[in-house]
C-alpha positions, -999 to 999 in steps of 0.1 A, spaced: 871 337 -757 901 328 -740 905 369 -740 872 372 -722 884 348 -693 916 368 -689 898 401 -684 872 385 -657 905 370 -640 921 403 -638 891 425 -627 889 432 -590 864 453 -585 841 422 -572 868 415 -545 872 451 -534 833 453 -527 832 420 -509 864 430 -487 845 467 -478 812 441 -471 832 421 -444 845 449 -433 811 467 -424 801 434 -409 831 431 -385 822 468 -377 786 463 -372 795 433 -351 816 450 -328 789 480 -323 767 454 -316 792 437 -288 802 469 -274 767 482 -270 749 450 -255 781 448 -229 776 486 -221 736 480 -219 743 452 -193 766 474 -169 739 503 -172 714 478 -165 732 465 -133 742 502 -121 705 512 -123 692 477 -104 722 487 -77 704 523 -76 669 509 -74 679 485 -46 695 511 -23 666 534 -28 643 510 -21 664 501 13 666 534 20 628 539 27 
């Protein structure tokens, strides 16, 4: 029984999977934040262009 617990304590495959999961979550979060920021900037630009076109007519 002690041998089983010792092997379980030495096994790091689960920890590696958790680390990869955390890295993937952080990358996904960075992509979401970047896309939202880019979307807001593009929306502001298109609003400016629409305003200029409306004022020109």
